[in-house]
Wavefront OBJ file of the C-alpha trace (Angstrom):
o trace
v 66.888 76.583 141.567
v 66.502 78.875 138.237
v 66.838 77.276 135.060
v 68.174 78.301 132.104
v 70.369 77.641 128.372
v 73.893 78.360 127.610
v 75.144 78.198 124.317
v 78.623 77.109 124.655
v 81.835 78.050 123.637
v 82.927 75.261 121.102
v 86.844 76.303 120.922
v 89.713 74.902 122.956
v 92.967 76.835 123.195
v 95.627 74.411 122.185
v 98.719 74.776 123.722
v 97.979 75.068 127.372
v 99.439 73.008 130.207
v 102.037 70.906 128.911
v 102.877 68.285 131.732
v 99.919 69.030 133.227
v 97.212 67.372 134.218
v 93.022 67.395 135.100
v 91.767 64.757 137.633
v 88.448 63.234 136.592
v 86.085 61.727 139.199
v 83.417 60.128 137.020
v 80.706 57.368 136.833
v 81.715 53.985 135.877
v 79.259 54.799 132.919
v 81.186 56.804 131.706
v 84.365 54.861 131.000
v 85.017 54.642 127.339
v 83.376 58.262 126.798
v 85.780 60.040 128.860
v 88.859 57.690 127.909
v 88.279 58.849 124.198
v 87.211 63.016 125.554
v 90.345 61.945 127.544
v 92.690 60.781 124.658
v 91.310 63.407 122.719
v 91.802 66.965 124.869
v 95.439 65.791 125.725
v 95.678 65.385 121.563
v 94.920 69.050 121.525
v 96.307 70.740 124.377
v 98.515 68.255 125.847
v 97.104 68.193 129.069
v 96.567 64.574 130.549
v 93.041 63.473 131.977
v 93.283 61.463 134.880
v 89.993 58.739 135.332
v 88.610 57.844 138.026
v 85.560 55.408 137.518
v 82.618 54.575 140.409
v 79.517 54.699 140.948
v 78.041 58.200 140.881
v 77.576 59.003 144.596
v 80.793 57.519 145.147
v 82.593 59.974 143.069
v 80.932 62.747 144.944
v 81.403 61.223 148.465
v 84.907 61.545 147.592
v 85.116 65.129 147.471
v 82.413 65.320 150.221
v 83.707 62.963 153.003
v 86.865 62.203 152.080
v 88.214 65.072 151.120
v 89.766 64.390 148.364
v 90.269 66.728 145.101
v 89.244 66.558 141.966
v 89.082 69.364 138.911
v 85.679 68.003 137.690
v 83.301 65.297 138.790
v 80.713 63.856 136.320
v 77.598 61.794 137.290
v 75.065 59.726 135.962
v 72.418 61.995 137.786
v 72.295 65.504 138.087
v 70.517 65.384 141.199
v 73.659 63.330 143.016
v 75.456 66.676 142.551
v 72.311 68.835 143.983
v 71.664 66.103 146.860
v 75.686 65.685 148.180
v 77.880 68.537 146.695
v 75.441 72.073 146.405
v 76.058 74.025 148.117
v 79.253 73.583 150.100
v 81.335 71.697 147.738
v 79.758 72.975 144.418
v 77.553 75.914 142.593
v 76.474 74.767 139.517
v 76.258 71.875 136.861
v 75.844 71.570 133.646
v 73.769 68.465 132.334
v 74.954 66.814 128.936
v 73.622 64.073 128.205
v 70.219 61.200 128.841
v 71.185 57.165 128.279
v 68.095 54.294 128.651
v 67.997 51.425 131.106
v 68.013 47.927 129.194
v 68.053 44.434 130.059
v 71.736 43.235 128.723
v 72.641 39.679 128.235
v 75.977 37.488 128.347
v 76.892 36.439 125.436
v 76.853 32.917 127.451
v 72.666 33.278 127.784
v 71.050 30.723 125.322
v 67.596 31.718 126.071
v 64.938 34.010 124.644
v 63.896 37.514 125.847
v 61.702 40.006 124.527
v 60.391 43.178 125.443
v 56.789 41.413 126.753
v 58.049 38.926 128.643
v 61.687 39.943 129.896
v 59.989 39.931 133.597
v 59.097 36.510 133.286
v 62.356 34.566 131.773
v 64.229 36.920 135.087
v 61.845 35.189 136.810
v 62.968 31.754 135.941
v 64.676 30.325 138.854
v 67.472 28.781 136.061
v 67.972 32.202 135.453
v 70.711 34.647 136.792
v 70.617 38.501 136.649
v 71.948 41.590 138.378
v 71.939 45.402 139.444
v 73.648 48.242 140.423
v 73.555 48.921 144.546
v 71.072 52.037 145.257
v 73.710 53.581 147.590
v 76.260 53.459 145.745
v 75.246 53.799 141.897
v 72.439 55.729 140.265
v 71.908 52.671 138.027
v 71.068 50.763 141.125
v 67.896 52.862 142.496
v 67.050 53.725 138.927
v 66.968 49.546 138.179
v 64.505 50.015 141.143
v 61.949 52.621 139.788
v 62.273 50.767 136.857
v 60.698 47.474 138.542
v 58.187 49.320 139.930
v 57.126 51.023 136.770
v 57.254 47.430 134.789
v 54.865 46.255 137.778
v 52.436 49.167 136.659
v 52.822 49.331 133.294
v 52.732 45.293 133.003
v 49.790 44.825 135.233
v 51.493 42.464 137.450
v 50.812 43.072 140.966
v 53.875 42.179 143.461
v 56.354 42.296 140.368
v 58.945 44.451 142.107
v 58.857 42.904 145.384
v 59.304 39.433 143.370
v 61.999 41.034 140.947
v 63.745 42.021 144.108
v 63.423 38.729 145.681
v 65.213 36.813 142.968
v 67.841 39.195 142.442
v 70.405 38.242 146.233
v 72.860 40.382 147.470
v 76.181 38.887 145.716
v 74.568 40.204 142.311
v 74.134 43.404 143.753
v 77.576 45.166 142.294
v 78.730 48.891 142.998
v 78.690 50.457 139.744
v 76.971 49.781 136.432
v 80.328 48.670 134.841
v 81.091 45.789 137.318
v 78.185 43.794 136.014
v 80.007 43.268 132.826
v 82.761 40.110 133.674
v 80.219 38.634 135.261
v 78.296 38.446 131.875
v 81.525 37.919 130.290
v 81.988 34.443 131.965
v 78.099 33.663 132.317
v 78.014 33.673 136.048
v 75.313 36.148 135.555
v 72.582 35.325 132.677
v 71.180 39.353 132.425
v 72.278 42.585 133.787
v 70.265 45.821 134.205
v 72.324 48.262 132.269
v 72.243 51.686 130.628
v 72.277 51.644 126.752
v 75.191 53.076 126.260
v 77.190 50.537 128.245
v 75.664 47.635 126.360
v 76.077 49.151 123.201
v 79.688 50.137 124.204
v 80.992 46.506 124.956
v 78.650 44.992 122.282
v 76.096 43.005 124.036
v 73.029 41.716 123.387
v 70.162 43.425 125.092
v 66.529 43.598 125.534
v 65.066 47.501 125.117
v 62.403 48.188 127.790
v 59.281 50.020 126.848
v 59.787 54.388 127.015
v 56.893 54.000 130.207
v 59.356 51.724 131.633
v 63.067 52.786 130.756
v 63.486 55.762 132.434
v 65.024 57.598 128.689
v 61.885 59.074 127.993
v 61.388 63.095 128.472
v 57.935 63.036 128.232
v 57.078 60.327 130.453
v 58.497 62.590 133.461
v 55.650 62.067 135.701
v 54.511 59.258 135.422
v 57.980 58.298 136.502
v 57.774 60.186 139.431
v 55.186 57.831 140.288
v 58.618 55.553 141.239
v 60.473 55.910 144.373
v 64.068 54.763 146.309
v 64.810 55.503 149.796
v 68.737 56.083 150.307
v 71.177 57.299 152.506
v 71.106 60.923 152.167
v 74.282 63.432 153.124
v 74.751 63.438 156.565
v 75.328 60.272 158.539
v 71.939 58.131 159.185
v 69.565 60.913 157.350
v 67.707 59.169 154.432
v 66.059 60.871 151.068
v 63.722 59.696 148.871
v 64.638 59.749 145.197
v 61.856 59.698 142.686
v 62.015 58.810 138.795
v 62.748 61.349 136.901
v 64.627 61.152 132.964
v 67.905 59.952 132.915
v 70.123 63.025 132.336
v 74.181 63.253 133.123
v 76.183 66.182 134.563
v 79.257 67.563 135.664
v 80.653 70.398 137.393
v 83.961 71.647 138.414
v 84.234 71.436 142.503
v 84.880 73.846 144.446
v 88.903 74.482 144.838
v 89.784 72.319 142.146
v 93.504 71.719 141.795
v 93.856 72.463 137.982
v 90.726 75.391 137.820
v 91.459 76.819 134.443
v 92.603 73.244 133.008
v 89.448 72.455 134.191
v 86.739 74.657 132.706
v 88.904 73.964 129.314
v 88.428 70.540 129.740
v 84.433 71.241 130.460
v 84.215 72.984 127.618
v 85.650 70.633 125.257
v 82.734 68.052 126.532
v 79.992 70.055 126.296
v 81.546 71.225 122.799
v 80.088 70.168 119.603
v 82.862 68.306 118.668
v 82.679 66.804 123.072
v 78.995 66.134 122.133
v 80.297 64.104 118.698
v 82.151 61.698 121.231
v 79.289 61.232 123.935
v 77.456 60.021 120.754
v 80.010 57.590 119.670
v 79.855 56.214 122.795
v 76.135 55.542 122.325
v 74.584 58.478 124.459
v 72.046 61.025 123.494
v 74.345 64.507 123.928
v 72.197 67.379 125.309
v 71.706 69.990 122.722
v 72.478 72.700 123.987
v 73.757 71.273 127.396
v 71.455 72.973 130.239
v 73.267 75.532 133.037
v 71.926 75.485 136.925
v 73.273 77.281 139.221
v 76.039 79.948 139.777
v 77.627 79.445 136.335
v 81.442 80.453 135.691
v 82.020 83.807 133.429
v 83.838 81.604 131.213
v 81.724 78.810 130.601
v 79.092 81.905 129.365
v 79.844 83.152 125.652
l 1 2 3 4 5 6 7 8 9 10 11 12 13 14 15 16 17 18 19 20 21 22 23 24 25 26 27 28 29 30 31 32 33 34 35 36 37 38 39 40 41 42 43 44 45 46 47 48 49 50 51 52 53 54 55 56 57 58 59 60 61 62 63 64 65 66 67 68 69 70 71 72 73 74 75 76 77 78 79 80 81 82 83 84 85 86 87 88 89 90 91 92 93 94 95 96 97 98 99 100 101 102 103 104 105 106 107 108 109 110 111 112 113 114 115 116 117 118 119 120 121 122 123 124 125 126 127 128 129 130 131 132 133 134 135 136 137 138 139 140 141 142 143 144 145 146 147 148 149 150 151 152 153 154 155 156 157 158 159 160 161 162 163 164 165 166 167 168 169 170 171 172 173 174 175 176 177 178 179 180 181 182 183 184 185 186 187 188 189 190 191 192 193 194 195 196 197 198 199 200 201 202 203 204 205 206 207 208 209 210 211 212 213 214 215 216 217 218 219 220 221 222 223 224 225 226 227 228 229 230 231 232 233 234 235 236 237 238 239 240 241 242 243 244 245 246 247 248 249 250 251 252 253 254 255 256 257 258 259 260 261 262 263 264 265 266 267 268 269 270 271 272 273 274 275 276 277 278 279 280 281 282 283 284 285 286 287 288 289 290 291 292 293 294 295 296 297 298 299 300 301
């Protein structure tokens, strides 16, 4: 698929569609930024933004398998759109932000943990930790990739398998925000989350080396050595996801309920003002965004 860079129009037409709405299915880790983006978009246009959070793969499957209609689908991994939505349900997408993985700590966790020993602390019998479900949420399969990369980086054979065995099924949650209540209550000591989520909820966290955290664009070749098998587009199909730098993307599916408003909202998210909101929520906006596929002319300058 050809890749090209577009400069996004930053202006928003004010006063359109009073009382109408834009329906957005988005990744759980986008809950805070998209709430703020929606509030600002409504202030400028009078159009309400209805947000529905879930794991990114579930957000796409709502359209693909459940037949639900959305104006915008925003995911934490652009390959979700490639794997599950294109070409039948989407023709293009825009990559708009990056992130990185961290180990977030419960406010009630009294132990010490650092960049060099986090995996040793997690393997202690008295320490509990959680992660996302790899079948529903990219944060889940990215956590498994982090463990594989850590095994190589720290030179500890079998580390990924030991961490997997130490994280029981009841500690695996459906999306990247689902562990937050368990961290708050102390039912989990730690969880693998995105940096932005930890910052938004004012959690202590341990940063991981760039060779491990999936947040360094220059480490793409290294990340590709990690892989996880997950469910594909069709029932019974399995696909292999390979590690790559974290990249968030959004698209307007085919046949959205409000196509004109959907594109206006996308323009706002990708504008300088939208990027400022995303940056204020702990993510790094792509400047300029990167587009793939048959991009609508209205998104071209």
